[in-house]
N, CA, C and O atoms as a GROMACS GRO file, in nm:
protein
  240
    1MET      N    1  -2.405   4.474 -23.680
    1MET     CA    2  -2.288   4.448 -23.608
    1MET      C    3  -2.311   4.427 -23.468
    1MET      O    4  -2.368   4.512 -23.400
    2ASP      N    5  -2.268   4.316 -23.419
    2ASP     CA    6  -2.312   4.300 -23.268
    2ASP      C    7  -2.170   4.298 -23.200
    2ASP      O    8  -2.059   4.306 -23.253
    3VAL      N    9  -2.206   4.287 -23.064
    3VAL     CA   10  -2.099   4.322 -22.961
    3VAL      C   11  -1.966   4.210 -22.994
    3VAL      O   12  -1.850   4.250 -22.989
    4GLU      N   13  -1.994   4.098 -23.020
    4GLU     CA   14  -1.885   4.003 -23.033
    4GLU      C   15  -1.787   4.033 -23.154
    4GLU      O   16  -1.668   4.000 -23.161
    5TRP      N   17  -1.854   4.095 -23.238
    5TRP     CA   18  -1.776   4.146 -23.367
    5TRP      C   19  -1.695   4.247 -23.328
    5TRP      O   20  -1.578   4.249 -23.368
    6MET      N   21  -1.748   4.353 -23.239
    6MET     CA   22  -1.674   4.455 -23.213
    6MET      C   23  -1.571   4.421 -23.097
    6MET      O   24  -1.482   4.505 -23.084
    7HIS      N   25  -1.569   4.324 -23.019
    7HIS     CA   26  -1.486   4.273 -22.934
    7HIS      C   27  -1.370   4.213 -23.015
    7HIS      O   28  -1.253   4.231 -22.983
    8GLY      N   29  -1.408   4.142 -23.120
    8GLY     CA   30  -1.304   4.074 -23.204
    8GLY      C   31  -1.199   4.176 -23.266
    8GLY      O   32  -1.077   4.170 -23.256
    9LEU      N   33  -1.284   4.281 -23.337
    9LEU     CA   34  -1.208   4.384 -23.388
    9LEU      C   35  -1.115   4.461 -23.305
    9LEU      O   36  -1.005   4.495 -23.347
   10TYR      N   37  -1.157   4.487 -23.190
   10TYR     CA   38  -1.080   4.565 -23.079
   10TYR      C   39  -0.948   4.463 -23.043
   10TYR      O   40  -0.835   4.510 -23.025
   11THR      N   41  -0.973   4.342 -23.037
   11THR     CA   42  -0.858   4.241 -23.018
   11THR      C   43  -0.749   4.244 -23.113
   11THR      O   44  -0.630   4.253 -23.082
   12VAL      N   45  -0.802   4.234 -23.240
   12VAL     CA   46  -0.716   4.232 -23.345
   12VAL      C   47  -0.661   4.375 -23.351
   12VAL      O   48  -0.542   4.369 -23.383
   13LEU      N   49  -0.698   4.486 -23.334
   13LEU     CA   50  -0.640   4.624 -23.340
   13LEU      C   51  -0.540   4.637 -23.242
   13LEU      O   52  -0.434   4.693 -23.267
   14ALA      N   53  -0.572   4.578 -23.109
   14ALA     CA   54  -0.489   4.592 -22.992
   14ALA      C   55  -0.348   4.515 -23.036
   14ALA      O   56  -0.235   4.559 -23.016
   15PHE      N   57  -0.382   4.394 -23.098
   15PHE     CA   58  -0.262   4.299 -23.130
   15PHE      C   59  -0.171   4.369 -23.222
   15PHE      O   60  -0.050   4.371 -23.200
   16VAL      N   61  -0.226   4.431 -23.330
   16VAL     CA   62  -0.158   4.494 -23.444
   16VAL      C   63  -0.080   4.615 -23.373
   16VAL      O   64   0.040   4.634 -23.395
   17THR      N   65  -0.149   4.690 -23.295
   17THR     CA   66  -0.077   4.785 -23.226
   17THR      C   67   0.064   4.743 -23.150
   17THR      O   68   0.171   4.802 -23.163
   18PHE      N   69   0.042   4.642 -23.077
   18PHE     CA   70   0.152   4.573 -22.999
   18PHE      C   71   0.257   4.540 -23.099
   18PHE      O   72   0.368   4.586 -23.075
   19VAL      N   73   0.243   4.466 -23.212
   19VAL     CA   74   0.342   4.430 -23.295
   19VAL      C   75   0.405   4.542 -23.368
   19VAL      O   76   0.523   4.536 -23.401
   20VAL      N   77   0.336   4.635 -23.391
   20VAL     CA   78   0.400   4.769 -23.458
   20VAL      C   79   0.501   4.832 -23.350
   20VAL      O   80   0.617   4.860 -23.382
   21ILE      N   81   0.452   4.852 -23.225
   21ILE     CA   82   0.547   4.902 -23.138
   21ILE      C   83   0.661   4.819 -23.103
   21ILE      O   84   0.772   4.868 -23.083
   22ALA      N   85   0.636   4.689 -23.095
   22ALA     CA   86   0.738   4.597 -23.068
   22ALA      C   87   0.863   4.615 -23.186
   22ALA      O   88   0.983   4.629 -23.159
   23PHE      N   89   0.811   4.609 -23.306
   23PHE     CA   90   0.911   4.620 -23.421
   23PHE      C   91   0.977   4.763 -23.413
   23PHE      O   92   1.098   4.776 -23.434
   24TRP      N   93   0.898   4.865 -23.384
   24TRP     CA   94   0.970   4.993 -23.379
   24TRP      C   95   1.075   4.988 -23.271
   24TRP      O   96   1.190   5.022 -23.299
   25ALA      N   97   1.040   4.944 -23.138
   25ALA     CA   98   1.154   4.930 -23.031
   25ALA      C   99   1.252   4.853 -23.063
   25ALA      O  100   1.362   4.884 -23.019
   26TRP      N  101   1.241   4.744 -23.140
   26TRP     CA  102   1.364   4.659 -23.168
   26TRP      C  103   1.432   4.680 -23.294
   26TRP      O  104   1.527   4.611 -23.331
   27SER      N  105   1.376   4.790 -23.371
   27SER     CA  106   1.451   4.835 -23.500
   27SER      C  107   1.600   4.868 -23.468
   27SER      O  108   1.631   4.913 -23.358
   28ALA      N  109   1.692   4.844 -23.563
   28ALA     CA  110   1.823   4.873 -23.544
   28ALA      C  111   1.851   5.020 -23.545
   28ALA      O  112   1.949   5.065 -23.486
   29ARG      N  113   1.767   5.097 -23.611
   29ARG     CA  114   1.792   5.254 -23.619
   29ARG      C  115   1.753   5.316 -23.504
   29ARG      O  116   1.782   5.435 -23.490
   30ASN      N  117   1.685   5.252 -23.409
   30ASN     CA  118   1.652   5.309 -23.267
   30ASN      C  119   1.753   5.264 -23.166
   30ASN      O  120   1.755   5.320 -23.056
   31ARG      N  121   1.832   5.176 -23.192
   31ARG     CA  122   1.914   5.121 -23.094
   31ARG      C  123   2.035   5.222 -23.032
   31ARG      O  124   2.077   5.202 -22.918
   32PRO      N  125   2.081   5.316 -23.106
   32PRO     CA  126   2.175   5.409 -23.060
   32PRO      C  127   2.105   5.491 -22.949
   32PRO      O  128   2.151   5.500 -22.835
   33GLY      N  129   1.993   5.549 -22.990
   33GLY     CA  130   1.926   5.640 -22.882
   33GLY      C  131   1.881   5.566 -22.774
   33GLY      O  132   1.893   5.621 -22.665
   34PHE      N  133   1.828   5.444 -22.778
   34PHE     CA  134   1.802   5.386 -22.658
   34PHE      C  135   1.924   5.343 -22.576
   34PHE      O  136   1.911   5.335 -22.454
   35ASP      N  137   2.038   5.316 -22.631
   35ASP     CA  138   2.158   5.284 -22.560
   35ASP      C  139   2.207   5.411 -22.481
   35ASP      O  140   2.247   5.406 -22.365
   36GLU      N  141   2.200   5.525 -22.556
   36GLU     CA  142   2.237   5.645 -22.499
   36GLU      C  143   2.139   5.676 -22.373
   36GLU      O  144   2.186   5.729 -22.272
   37ALA      N  145   2.017   5.645 -22.380
   37ALA     CA  146   1.914   5.678 -22.280
   37ALA      C  147   1.932   5.595 -22.159
   37ALA      O  148   1.910   5.636 -22.045
   38ALA      N  149   1.979   5.458 -22.192
   38ALA     CA  150   2.009   5.358 -22.088
   38ALA      C  151   2.119   5.404 -21.999
   38ALA      O  152   2.114   5.387 -21.877
   39ARG      N  153   2.227   5.467 -22.065
   39ARG     CA  154   2.336   5.513 -21.989
   39ARG      C  155   2.306   5.637 -21.897
   39ARG      O  156   2.379   5.656 -21.800
   40LEU      N  157   2.205   5.718 -21.921
   40LEU     CA  158   2.183   5.849 -21.857
   40LEU      C  159   2.181   5.820 -21.704
   40LEU      O  160   2.249   5.897 -21.637
   41PRO      N  161   2.110   5.717 -21.636
   41PRO     CA  162   2.103   5.713 -21.511
   41PRO      C  163   2.236   5.685 -21.435
   41PRO      O  164   2.252   5.715 -21.317
   42LEU      N  165   2.330   5.628 -21.512
   42LEU     CA  166   2.466   5.593 -21.451
   42LEU      C  167   2.566   5.692 -21.429
   42LEU      O  168   2.665   5.673 -21.358
   43LEU      N  169   2.538   5.811 -21.498
   43LEU     CA  170   2.615   5.922 -21.486
   43LEU      C  171   2.640   5.976 -21.346
   43LEU      O  172   2.552   5.962 -21.261
   44ASP      N  173   2.737   6.027 -21.321
   44ASP     CA  174   2.764   6.063 -21.168
   44ASP      C  175   2.685   6.163 -21.105
   44ASP      O  176   2.646   6.149 -20.989
   45ASP      N  177   2.656   6.270 -21.179
   45ASP     CA  178   2.570   6.381 -21.116
   45ASP      C  179   2.484   6.438 -21.226
   45ASP      O  180   2.481   6.392 -21.340
   46GLU      N  181   2.417   6.538 -21.184
   46GLU     CA  182   2.328   6.622 -21.281
   46GLU      C  183   2.392   6.694 -21.376
   46GLU      O  184   2.340   6.724 -21.483
   47GLY      N  185   2.514   6.727 -21.342
   47GLY     CA  186   2.607   6.825 -21.418
   47GLY      C  187   2.654   6.735 -21.552
   47GLY      O  188   2.662   6.775 -21.668
   48ALA      N  189   2.680   6.624 -21.508
   48ALA     CA  190   2.728   6.528 -21.616
   48ALA      C  191   2.622   6.495 -21.700
   48ALA      O  192   2.650   6.461 -21.815
   49ALA      N  193   2.496   6.500 -21.663
   49ALA     CA  194   2.381   6.439 -21.731
   49ALA      C  195   2.351   6.563 -21.825
   49ALA      O  196   2.327   6.544 -21.944
   50ARG      N  197   2.353   6.681 -21.776
   50ARG     CA  198   2.323   6.792 -21.854
   50ARG      C  199   2.427   6.825 -21.966
   50ARG      O  200   2.388   6.870 -22.074
   51SER      N  201   2.560   6.804 -21.940
   51SER     CA  202   2.658   6.813 -22.032
   51SER      C  203   2.632   6.706 -22.149
   51SER      O  204   2.644   6.739 -22.267
   52ALA      N  205   2.593   6.568 -22.109
   52ALA     CA  206   2.584   6.477 -22.191
   52ALA      C  207   2.472   6.498 -22.311
   52ALA      O  208   2.483   6.470 -22.430
   53VAL      N  209   2.356   6.559 -22.238
   53VAL     CA  210   2.248   6.589 -22.321
   53VAL      C  211   2.279   6.714 -22.416
   53VAL      O  212   2.236   6.725 -22.531
   54ALA      N  213   2.349   6.793 -22.359
   54ALA     CA  214   2.400   6.919 -22.441
   54ALA      C  215   2.482   6.891 -22.557
   54ALA      O  216   2.482   6.954 -22.663
   55ALA      N  217   2.561   6.779 -22.521
   55ALA     CA  218   2.669   6.732 -22.632
   55ALA      C  219   2.601   6.654 -22.740
   55ALA      O  220   2.660   6.631 -22.846
   56GLY      N  221   2.468   6.610 -22.716
   56GLY     CA  222   2.420   6.530 -22.813
   56GLY      C  223   2.418   6.394 -22.774
   56GLY      O  224   2.360   6.316 -22.849
   57GLU      N  225   2.472   6.348 -22.664
   57GLU     CA  226   2.481   6.206 -22.633
   57GLU      C  227   2.354   6.156 -22.562
   57GLU      O  228   2.340   6.034 -22.551
   58GLY      N  229   2.256   6.243 -22.511
   58GLY     CA  230   2.143   6.202 -22.444
   58GLY      C  231   2.028   6.202 -22.521
   58GLY      O  232   1.918   6.198 -22.464
   59LYS      N  233   2.037   6.208 -22.656
   59LYS     CA  234   1.905   6.234 -22.744
   59LYS      C  235   1.852   6.095 -22.742
   59LYS      O  236   1.922   5.994 -22.750
   60ILE      N  237   1.706   6.099 -22.729
   60ILE     CA  238   1.643   5.962 -22.762
   60ILE      C  239   1.583   5.957 -22.888
   60ILE      O  240   1.529   5.853 -22.926
   0.00000   0.00000   0.00000
């Protein structure tokens, strides 16, 4: 096993990892959680953010 083979293997593993994370991030079942997380910074104050999380609206 030479160094070039190990570099190639590392490249393939990095690419596969990237593809898996991309599919996970864009899957439809994760969209509601990401939408809720995206709205959290737009809440007026910390009290509203805490109540949203407590109400289950801020789950990721």
